[in-house]
N, C-alpha and C positions, 0 to 999 in steps of 0.2 A: 726814265720812269721805271720803277720796279714792276716786273710782270706780275699779274694777278691782283693788283691793287685797284684797278679801275672800277670794278663792279662792287667793291666793298661798300656797304651801307645803303645800297639802292633799295634793298628789301624793306628798309625801315621807313618807307614813305608815310607821310602823315595821312589822316583820314581823307582829306581832299586836296588841299592846296599846298600843304607842306610848308616848312619854314624858309624864309629867305636866307637867314644866316645858316640854318640847319642844312638846307638843300639849295642854296642859291649859287650853284656852281654848274659848270658844264659837264655833261655826261653823254656818252655815246656808245661806241662799239669797242672792238678789240683794243688791247693796250700793248704798247712797247714804246720805244723812243719816239719823241715828237719830230715832225718834219722841220727842217731848218729854214723852210720858205725860200730856199735857193739863194740866200744872201750870206751864208756862212755863220749865221747866228741861230742858235737853237731856240725853240719856243720857250724852254725853261729859263734861258738867259733873258729873253725879251720880257717874260712875266716878272722875273726878279727885278729887272730894271724898272718896270712900271710900278712894282710894289714900293720901291725905294722913293719914288716920287709922290706917293700918296700919304695920306694923313697917318700919324702915329696914334691918334686918339682911338681908344678901345671902348666901344659902347656895349653895355649889357642891358637887356630888357628881361624883366621877370614879370609873370611866369614865362617859361620858355615858349618859343613859337610853336604853335600847334597843340598846346596843353589843353586838356579838357578838365572839367571839375575844379577849376581854379577858385580860390577863396574870393568872396565878395567884400571882405573886410579890408579894403585898401591894400590888397596884396600887390597890386600893380606897382612897378617901380622901374625907373631908368637910372643907371649910374654910368659914369665915364671915368676912365683912368687915362693918363697922359694927354689930357685935354679938358675942355669945358663944354658944357651943353649950350647950344645956341637956340634950339627949337625942339619942342616935343609936342606932338599932336596925338590925341587919343579920341577915337570915335567908335560908335557902334556901327554895325554893318549897314544901317540905313543912313549913316552920315551924321547922326546926332553927336555933337561934340561933348566931351567929358572935360570938365574944368580941372585944372591942376596947376602947380607952381614949381618952377625951378628954384632950387635952394640958393641961398645967398652966395655960396661959394661956386655955384654953377656946376656942381659935381653930381647932383641927383635931382630927380623929379618924382612927384607922387600925385595921384588924383586927390581932389579936395573933398570928395564925398564917397560914401559907400557905393559899390557897384551893384548892379542888378543881377539877380539869379538868372541862370540859363540864358546868358547873353554873350554874343561873340563881340569882342573888342579888337580894334586894330590900332597899333601904336607905330608911329613914325618918328624917328629921332635923328637929329643932326648935331654934330659936335665939331670943334676945331682944335687942332693941336697948337703948340707954341708958335708955329710958323704960319698960322692962319689957314692950314689945309683942312678941308672939310671931310668928315667921315659920315656915313649914313647907315642906319639900321632900321629894319622893319620887322614887325612881329604881330601875330594875332593869337588870341586864346579865347576859350569859352569858360564862363564861370559855372560854379557847381549847381546842379539840380538836385531836388530831393531824391533820396535813395529809391523811393517806390514809384518814380515816374521817369519817363523818357521824353526827350525832345529831338526834333530833327533840325539840324542846321542846314539851310538850303541856299542854293545859288542858282540863278542870279537873284539880285535883290529886287524888291518891289519898286516899280516905277522906272526901272532902268531901260536903256536901249542897248541891245547886244547884237553881235554878229550872227550869221545864219547857222553857225555850227554849235551854238551854245546849248548844251543839254540842261534839263532840270536835274540837279544833283543834290541828293539828300543824304546827309551823314547823321546817323542816330547815335546818341551818346550812350546807349545801352545796346547790347547784342539783342537782336530781334530773332526770336525763335518762332513766333506766330506770324510769319511773313505774309501769308495770305490776308489775314485780317487787317494788318497794317497797310498793305498795298490797297485794299478796298477803301481805306480811309484817305487815300491820296488820288486826286484826279488831276490830269493835265489835259487841257483842250486848247485849240487854236482857231482863230477866225478863218484861217486858210482851209479848214476842213480836213487837214491831214490826220491820218490815224497816228496816235501816239501810244507807244508801248513802254513798259518799265522793265528794267533788268536789275537783278540783285547781283552785285559783285561779291558780296560777303554778307555776314550777319549785320553789318552796320551801315552799308552803303547801297542805295538804290538810285539809279539814274533813269531818266525818261527822255525819249526822243522820237521823232518820226522816222520813216524809212529813209528819206532823203533830207537834205538840209531844209531848215525852216524856210518858208516863202518870205521873200522881202516884204516888209511893211505889215506883216501879220501881228496880231496881239495874242499873246499866250497867257493863259490863266492857270495858276496852280492853286488848288484848294486842299488844305489840310484839315480833315475832319477826324482828328485823332483823340479828342478829349474822351477819356474813358475806355479807349481801345486797349486791350491787354496785349502788349507786344511780347512779353515773356511772363513767366509765372510770377504773379505779384507785382508786375511793373506795368504801369498804365500811362497812356499818352495824356498830355495836357494842352496840346495845341488845337486851336480852332481859328484858322486864319485863311484869308484869300490874298493871293499875290498876283499881280499882273506885270508883264514886261513886254516891250515891243522889239520886233526884229528890224534891224537897220538895213542898209543897202547890202546887196549880195557881193561881198568881197572874199575872194579865195586867192591865196598866194601860192605859187609853185616854186619850190627851191630845187634846183638841179645841181647836185654836188659834182657831177661829171663836167658840165659846162661852166660851173661856178657862177651861175647867173640865177636870179629869181625874177619871175614874172608876177606882177600884181594885177589881178583881173577884177573887174566889176561887171556883173551881168554877163560874164563870159568873155568880155573884151579886155585886152591888155591895156592898162593905163600907164604902166611904167615898168621898165626892166632895170634891175639893180645888180651890180656885181657883188658877189659874196665870197666869204671864206668859211667853209664848213669844217667838220671834224677831220683831222689829219688821217692818213691811212692807218695809223696806229690807234686812233681814238675816234672811230667813225661815229657819225651822227645817226641816230635812229631814223629809219624810214617810216612812212605812213602819214595818215591824216591827223594833224594835231590842232588843238584849239587853244588860242590865247586865253589864259585863265587869270593872269595878273599883269599889271603894267607898273613899272617903276621908272621915273625919270632918271634916277640914279640909285644904285644899290651896290652892296658888297658881294663879291664872289670869292670864296675861299676853297681851294682845292681839297683841303683836309676833310671837308664835310661830305665829299663823295669819293674818298679813297685815293685822291692824288696827293700822296705824301712822300716826303724824303725819308732818309734813314733815321732821322730824329723824330719822325712822326709829325712834322710840321707840313703845312700845305705847300705844294710846289708853286702855288701862286696865291696871292691874297690882295685883290684889287678892290679897294673900298669905294670907288666912285665909278663903277661901270655905268656908262650912259645908256638911256633909252632901252631898258631891259624889259622883255616881255616873256613870261613863263609859258613853256610849251609842255612841260611834264612835271610831275611831282618830284621825280628823281633828279632834277636839276638841268634839264635841257631848256635853253633860252635862245631867242633870237634877239640880238642886242648890238648896240654900237661898240666899236672898237677904235680907240684913239692911239693905242700903244703899238699897233702893227703898222708896218710901212704901207702906204697907199697902194704900192705895186702888188700886194698880195691879193687884193680883192679882184676877183675875176680871173685869177691866174693860179692860185695855189691854196689848198685846204690846210690850215695850220692849227685849228682850235682843238680843245680837249673834248669836243662833241657838240658845242653850240654852233649856231649860225651867226657869223659876225658881219656887220656892215660898217663901212668907213664912217667915222664920227669924230667929234672934237671933245677934248677933255673939258669937263664942266657942264656938258650937255646944254650949252648956251648958244650954239650956232645952228639956226633953223635951216640952213642951206645944205647940211650934210645929208647923205642918204639915210643914216641912222635916224636923224631927227625927222626927216620926211616920213619915213615908214611908221615911226612911233605916232606922229601927229595924225596920220591917215589910217590908223588901225584902232580897233576897239576890242574889248573883251568879247569873246565869242567868235571872232574871225578865225577862219581856217587857214592853216599853213600846211601844205602838202610837201613833204620832203621825199625826194626821189634820188636814185642812183648813188647811194652812199656805200653800198656793199654790206651794210649792217642789217640786222633783223628788223622786222616791223615792231614798232613800239607796242607794249601791252595796253589793251584797251582801258584798264583801270589805272594806268600810270598817267595821271592828269585827267582831263575831260575828253578822253580820246576813244570813246566807245564807237566812233564811226569806223574803226578798223575791224569791226565784227559785221558779218552779213546780217541782213534783216531776220533771217531764220534763226541764226545763232542768238541774236539779240532777244527775240521773243521767247526763245527757249529758256531764258533766264527769268521769265516772269513767274510769280507765285500764284497767279489766278488765271 
């Protein structure tokens, strides 16, 4: 790997969750040549071999993942080259399906009706190449809002059950200069009685959380009373909404890059220990408390999206069917299944480009692998604490990772 390329592109994180294609790749610490895992084969060779076994189908989703102010006039589209589409699903963030049709030649897909304004949509697409090998792509985007109004796209969704680490995270589609008035229009409360404080990371993002993780079984209520609130000069809020979500069981996972083991705990008791392979000494995994923000049974990881490129500018790896992938950062840190690495690396050597890998099977169809078990027993909002990698602590705004700030630092970011 060429020195200096590892961090390229990490500053271009999306407003909250970032794109799976744009940033669905591993990222961690310092960069230089990858560890050969002790078997005489470099990681680049392993990744290249894996890429050759995967689908040649190239899926493109428009608008691009993470786009804001997208057109509502049937602008969404999915196309494929070197293959045919087999399935496309489009939903709003609350799960409402959007109807659409795959073309007769199975090369493209479009929705059947006009999209709604100020709505976030998620698109999941699958295609096959001439040999029947599947490729997968995921994207989300937000449609245009009137120029004189702002909206906040929030997570988690109404009616969901999430892990104890899930903050309320709001991304505004316009820069907010009158932060105090906007924050007064947002209240977050919990049946556990915990104090909740909000923190502005920048002019567009405000997260809210308690001092310690949410209490198991609590119900959290988010109230947006922003209709008519002036967020910036001549820009007014339009939302008047109440959202509730529940906190599930208290699951916290501890990844130790030194012992190459991870402990899955519930209510403080270890329920399973799983061997892992973290970032190599040249591509260390970030340390710190990280929150699972997205889950994909299969997804694509392309090294070029986070600066792992060869001399021709192509990704050092491009694996289109990474199994059981769960996002830990906007910049591309995942905990995911790994079918291309030898079973012997797990628990014995750190070989990745910065992600945390678990032994898994190609196709994500074997429920007995460690990768499948952890995926099936994890939910969005669960905490993964990564330790002893030798890298720096992840930035609090790189994903949903505000737990890496002290309570005093957190409250200092409040506007009220």
